[in-house]
N, C-alpha and C positions, 0 to 999 in steps of 0.2 A: 182851875182846881182839878179837873179831870186829868190833865197832863201830869200833875204831881201825884195823884192817886195811882195812875198807871206806872209812873216811875217807881213808886214805892213797891208795887207788885213785881215789877221787873227786878228790883233789887233782891227781893225774897226768892224769886225764881233762880236768879244767878247764884245766890248763896246755896240754895238746895242742890242745883245741878253740879256745883263744884264742891259739895260737901264741906262748906265753910262753917266754922264754929262761930258763936256769937261775938267773939273778940277778933276774928280774922278780918283783915281789911278788904273792903270792896273797891273795885275800880272807881275812881272819882271823876273821870273824864266823861262828861255828858255825851260826847260823840260815840263813846263805847256803847252806850245804851241805845242811842239812835241807830247805830249799825245793827245791833241785835234785833231791834223791832222791824227794820226794813226787810228782814228775811221773811216775815209773816204778813206784813201790811204795807200799803202804799200811803204816801202822804207825809206832811211835815210832822215830826214827832218832837215832843219836849221843847216846844217853842212857846214862850209866854206871849199871849195876845197883846199884852201891854209893853212888850219889849224888854222884859226883865230877864235876868240870867238865872238859871237853875243851879243849885248846889245839890249834889247827890247825897252826901252824908253817909256815915257808916250804918251798920245794921241797926244800931240802937238810936239812930237819929232820923228825924223826918227830913225828906227833901225840902228845900226852901227856895223861894223865889226872891230876887233882890227887890222886887216891887211889892209883892203880896205877902211875903213871909212864909211861915210853915202852914201846913194844913190846919193844925190846932189853932194858930193865930187867926187864920181866915174864918174858921168856925166860930171862934169867940167874937170876932168882929161882926159876923152876920147875926149871931144871937143878940148882941148889943143893939144892932140896928132894928131887929124885929121888936125888941123890948121897948126901946126908947122912941122909935118913930111909928110904932104900931103897924108895921108892915104885915101883910098876910103871912100866916104861918105856913111853913113848908108842908106839903101833903105826904112826903115819904116817911 
């Protein structure tokens, strides 16, 4: 989930740096974003721990994982699990 949040932030940063409008296309190759992040940090980036493939999406779309779905879908799934299985509520 953190990987997809970071990818979402990197999409926003890329759009701002290149003065892209809301309808301008973003690069869709995940390796493009991996290379951008390597300039600032070390480690594997944008790799799903479950082996899924990430889809970048345009500015008005959430990144998605082939295993976990979008951030919104993950959030709904977690909310359902908390509600139905009575898991402890998140503290944040």
